[in-house]
C-alpha positions in Angstrom: 9.7 -44.0 -59.8 9.1 -42.8 -56.2 11.5 -43.7 -53.4 9.8 -45.0 -50.3 11.7 -44.4 -47.0 10.9 -46.6 -44.0 11.4 -44.9 -40.6 10.2 -45.3 -37.0 7.8 -42.9 -35.4 10.6 -41.6 -33.1 12.9 -40.8 -36.1 10.0 -39.1 -37.8 9.3 -37.0 -34.7 13.0 -36.0 -34.5 13.1 -35.0 -38.2 9.9 -32.9 -37.9 11.1 -31.3 -34.7 14.4 -30.4 -36.2 12.8 -28.9 -39.3 10.3 -26.9 -37.3 13.1 -25.5 -35.0 15.0 -24.5 -38.2 11.9 -22.7 -39.6 11.0 -20.9 -36.3 14.3 -20.3 -34.4 12.8 -17.3 -32.5 10.4 -19.5 -30.6 12.3 -20.1 -27.4 11.2 -20.1 -23.8 10.9 -16.6 -22.3 13.6 -15.7 -19.8 12.6 -15.0 -16.2 12.4 -11.2 -15.5 14.2 -10.0 -12.4 12.0 -9.1 -9.4 14.1 -6.1 -8.2 13.7 -3.1 -10.6 14.9 0.5 -10.8 12.7 3.6 -10.8 12.7 3.9 -14.6 11.8 0.3 -15.0 9.0 0.7 -12.4 7.5 3.4 -14.4 7.5 1.1 -17.5 6.1 -1.8 -15.6 3.2 0.3 -14.2 2.5 1.6 -17.7 2.5 -1.9 -19.2 -0.1 -2.9 -16.6 -2.3 0.2 -17.3 -1.2 2.4 -14.5 0.6 5.4 -16.2 2.6 7.6 -13.7 5.5 9.9 -13.5 8.8 10.1 -11.6 7.4 13.0 -9.5 4.3 11.0 -8.5 6.5 8.0 -7.5 8.8 10.2 -5.5 5.8 11.7 -3.7 4.3 8.2 -3.0 7.5 6.8 -1.7 8.3 9.8 0.5 4.8 9.5 2.1 5.3 5.7 2.6 2.2 5.0 0.4 4.1 2.9 -2.1 6.3 -0.2 -1.4 10.0 0.4 -2.1 13.5 -0.2 -0.8 16.7 1.8 -0.9 19.9 0.6 -2.2 22.4 3.3 -1.2 20.7 6.5 -2.3 18.7 4.8 -5.1 15.1 3.6 -5.0 14.5 0.0 -6.0 11.2 -1.8 -6.2 9.9 -5.4 -6.2 8.1 -6.0 -9.5 5.5 -8.3 -7.7 4.9 -5.9 -4.8 4.5 -3.0 -7.2 1.9 -4.7 -9.3 0.0 -5.9 -6.2 0.1 -2.4 -4.8 -1.2 -0.8 -8.0 -4.0 -3.3 -8.2 -5.0 -2.4 -4.7 -5.1 1.3 -5.6 -7.8 0.8 -8.2 -11.5 1.5 -7.3 -14.4 -0.6 -8.5 -16.7 1.4 -10.8 -19.6 -0.9 -9.6 -19.3 0.5 -6.1 -19.6 4.1 -7.4 -22.7 3.2 -9.4 -24.3 1.6 -6.4 -23.7 4.6 -4.2 -25.0 6.9 -6.9 -28.2 4.8 -7.2 -28.6 4.9 -3.4 -28.2 8.7 -3.4 -30.7 9.0 -6.2 -33.2 6.8 -4.3 -32.9 8.9 -1.2 -33.3 12.1 -3.2 -36.5 10.7 -4.8 -37.9 9.6 -1.5 -37.4 13.1 0.0 -39.3 14.8 -2.9 -42.6 12.9 -2.3 
């Protein structure tokens, strides 16, 4: 004979939630990443966002003042948000290049007539 258990919807939700959390313990809320990062972390962040670079390139950009940075003692530190915004601003649109190439081609064709 089958046992029938009577329960409320709240108790059923609690039971299901508990069993799901047992089955998937790794699913937790991601922790907030710090905004201030070191040089090595800055290189990793830029690579994660598709902007590979080297230490030498970063030193060159910071010495010329082209890249946002701060100094902590004699160490370079960066703001994660400022770094990503700066890198996005450094990219060039491919569409603009195509439009200028088409304009050059049109001018060239016009001269040959």
